[in-house]
C-alpha angles and dihedrals in degrees: 000000000000112000119221091212093053095050094044091049093051090048091050090051089052092046094057095046106126095220097075092043091053093053092045092055091052092050093050093045090055091050092050090049087058094052122001093181105050102062089175086084089057090049096049091040093050094046092045090051092049094047091052091052090047094052095047091046091050088055092047090052092052089050094048094050090050089052095049099040094089090055097047099058127089131003094334094063097092092049091051092051089051092050091053087047088058088049089053091051089049092052090047093053091051092053095046087049086057090059094056098033109020122189122167112253094029113191109268093353108071142022107284113253094238089061098051102076093054092045093050091047091056095043092052092061092067114116104151139039089253089054089050088054093051092045089048087060095046100044092047085078090058092050093056098087092057100034107034098079099079090036092057090052092048092047091051090053094046093048092083091065129079120272094254093050091046091056090055093050092046090051088054093047094048096044086057091046094057097043093098091050093051090044093053093046092051094045092053093045092049092045096243092128140351133243091248092056093047090050090048092047092052093050093047094048101032093111091051090050087055091048094053092043091049094046092051093046092048095050093043091049092051091049089051095048094046091049096241087121103044 
C-alpha cells in the first residue's frame, strides 16, 4: 500500500535539492540581463522553465513505474521495497556527509562537475520565455544525477498501482517538486527578492539543504527497511 507520507516526503526532498534551484537562478539572471525593467519576461520565463521540467519529470516517472512494475508484483515485492529502502538510506548518508564535508559535485547528491560547463553554456543562451522552456527540457537531463534518487524510490513504490492512479500520484509528486521554482519566480517578479540574493542564499545554505535532505531520506529508508512503511 502506497503511503502518502512516504511519497510527499520524497517529493519534498527532491524539491529542496540545490541543483534545480541553481539552474533556475541562472535562467532568471539571463532574462533580467536582457531587460531589467520588464519583469514580465522573468515571470513568463521562470514559469516556462518550470513547466518544461514538470512535463519531462512526469514522463520520467511514467517510464520508471513501467520499468519497475514487473519487479513489484508477487512474493518479491516486499524484498524489492526493502532494497529501495536501503537505497534511500545510502542517499541519505551521502547527503549528510555533504553537510560535514562539502565538495561541489558530490557523488549522487549534486550535478557532476564535468557536466556543469556545458549546462551553463546552454543556459546562458536563453533570451526569451520560449528559450527558457526549451532549455528547461534540455537541462532536465543534466539534473538527473542529483535529483533522480528520490524519484526512483517513489516510482518503485507507485509501480504497484494502476496506471490511472500512478498518474495522480506523479502529479502530486511533481507539483511539490516545482513549488520552490514557482516560489522563486514569483518572489523575483514581485520584487520580494533578487536573483543575486536567491543565488547567495543557496550557496550559503547548501550544506544545510543537504543535511535536511539526508535526514529525511535516512529516516524514510529506515522506516521502509523495518517495514513500518509497507
